[in-house]
N, C-alpha and C positions, 0 to 999 in steps of 0.2 A: 484346368479345374481349380476352384478356390481351395485354399488351405482348409482342410476339413476341421482342424482344431478350432479355427476362428468361429465356425458356425455351430459347434456343439454347445449344448446347454451347459451352464456352469455345474449343474448337478451331476453331469457325466464326467467331470474332471476329477483328477486325483484329489483327495481331500486337502492335501497340503497346498494345492494350486488354487483352491477356492478362496476368494478374498476374505470372507468372514472367518473361515477356519484358519487361514494363513495368519490373520491378525491374532487369533487366540494362541496359535502355536509359536509364532515368531515375534509378535508385537506389532503395533501399528506403524512403527518406523520402517518395517520391512516392506510395506505396501507401496506400490507406485501410485501416482496421482490418478491414473485410470482405475486402478483397483479400488481406491478410496471412493471415487465417484460411483463406481459400480455398486458399492454397498449402499450408497444413497439411492440409486435407481431401483435396486431390489430385483429387477428383472429387465430383460431386453425386449426385443420384438420377435416376431416369427422368424426363426432361422438365424437370429443374431443374439449373441449373449450380452449380458449387461456390461461386461468388460469391453467387448467390441464396440458397443454403443458409446461407452464412456470414451474410448479411444477416438471415435469419430467426432465426438463433441470437442475434445481437446485439440484434435487436429484442425478444427475450424478456427481456432484462436492461436494456432502455431504453438500449442502446449504452454500457453502463457496464462497462468491462473489469474493474474491481474486483469487481463482482457476478458476472461470468462466472468469475472466478478462484475463487469460492466454490462453483461448481457441481460436483457429484460426477460420477464416470464414468457412473453410472446415469442421472443427470439429463440429461447430454449425449446419451446414447443414445436419449432419447425423440424426438429429431428424426429424421424419415425420411431415410435416407441416411447416418446417423452410427452406425456399428457400434462395437464395443469398441475396435478399433485406432485409429480416427479420434478417438474420445473421449479415449483415453489420450494421443494426440499433442497434442491441444489442451491438455489439463490439464498435460502435461509442459512445453509451451512457456510457458504462463502461470506455472508454478512457477519455471522457469528465469529468466524476467524478474524475478520477485520476488526470487530469490536474487542476481541481479546487483545489485539495489538495496541489498541488505543485506550485500554482501561486506565483507571486512575493511577497517577504516579506515586504509588505507595512507597516504593523503595528509593525514590529520588535518584535516578540514574546519574552517574557522574560523567561529565563531558570532558574527554581528554583529547579527542580528535574530531575532525569533521564527520567522519563515519559514525561516531557515537551520536552526534546531533542528528544526522540523517536518519538513523535507526529510530530515534525517538519521535520524529515528526512524519516520516514517510507514509505510514498508514493513513494519515489524514488527507494526503494530497495526491498520491500517485494515480488514483483512479478517477480524478475529476476531469470534466470536460470544460471547466472554466477556471480562471485564476483566483487564487486566494493568497492573502498575505498573513503570515503567522509570526508570533514572537515566542521565543523560549526565554523564560526568566530564570536566571541562575543565582545561587547564593555564593558566599565567599569561597566555599569549597568546590565550586564549579558543578554543583548538583542542580538538576532541573527542579525548580520549585513549581512551575506551572507552564502550560502551553495555552496561549491566548490568540484567537483570531482577530486580526486588526481590520481586515477588509475583504470584501468579496467583489469580484469583477466579472468580466465577460471572457470570451475565448481569447481575446487579444491583449488583455491587460487588466490591472486593478490599481486603484489609487491608494497609496500608503501615506498617511498623515504623520509626519515625523513628530510633531508636538504631541499628538494623541498617543503615539507609541511610547514616548518617554513618560508621559503622565501615567499610563498604565503600569509601566515598569516601576515608577516611584511609588505608586499606590500599593504595588505588590511587595515593596521593600526589597526589590532585586538589587544585586550587586553587579550584574552584567547582563547583557542581552545578546541573543543570536537571532537574526532576522532570517526568515525563510519564505520563499514564495515558489509557486509551481509554474511550469510552462507546459500546458496541455499538448502542445505540438510535439513535445519531446526534444526540441532544440534547447540545449543547455547553455548556449552562448549568451552572455549578458548583453542587453540592449544598452544604448546610451542612457536611457532613463534609469535603468538598473544601476549603472555606474554612478550617475549623479545622486540618486537616492542613497546609495551606500556612502558616498562622500559626505552627504549632509548628516546622516546618522552617526558616522564616525566623529565628525566635528562636534555634534551635539553631545555625544557621549563623553568627549574630553572635557567639555565645559561643565557638565553635571557630575563628573567623576563616576559615570555609569557606562563603562566601555562597551562598545559594540565589538564582540569577539569574532563574529563571522556573519556572513550573509550567504545563505545557500539558495541556489536555484535547483529545484528538484523535478524529476519526472520519473516515469516507470523505467527509463533507461539508466537512471543513476542520478548524479548530482554534480553541481559545480560549486566550488568553495572559493569565495573571494580571499579568505585567509590563506588557503593553500597556494593560491596564485600570487601571494605577496601584495594584495591590493588593500589590505587592512593592516 
């Protein structure tokens, strides 16, 4: 016989176990991903609570919020109890979270490690199904002045113009550059083309006194740093 607790309405739960009440009592950080999604859902379906429905949705993406953010409205509506309005609410909340991460660089984060650079650029690239090439422009204090997209490609690659990259950096009065591109496949191993491009950018940076500090390959699985590997 199924666990009775799973199929009880949230209203029948102890007050401290209900997502909304739990948030008020203990703060939003105390809620699990499923409980937060349950609040967005508002209700489940017949015999299934909003939390159980949220758990089912998360289970379909192996509890990966990045993957959930890629789901379309129609894909979310495939779950029993999720109509168009609920699907739109979930998608809107995930998009708002992404936009929060990529908001303007008002504080000019300082880059001291490859992880710092990854954190600054990851929200732009980790959910994409195609490749993009981006540049981080840094000032003399290694603070990020701007994030600029250099090119957009397909699922297998994108073309990065070294001359255009450095023109953009000079126009921005940057003191250093970090190059970044994504691998939608999740494979973080650099290709021969990635290696050659990095070499060209490194040499161009030396000539222009505008050093390439790192080149990151990113995916939802993490990142690869040319600098960390001693290749810059």
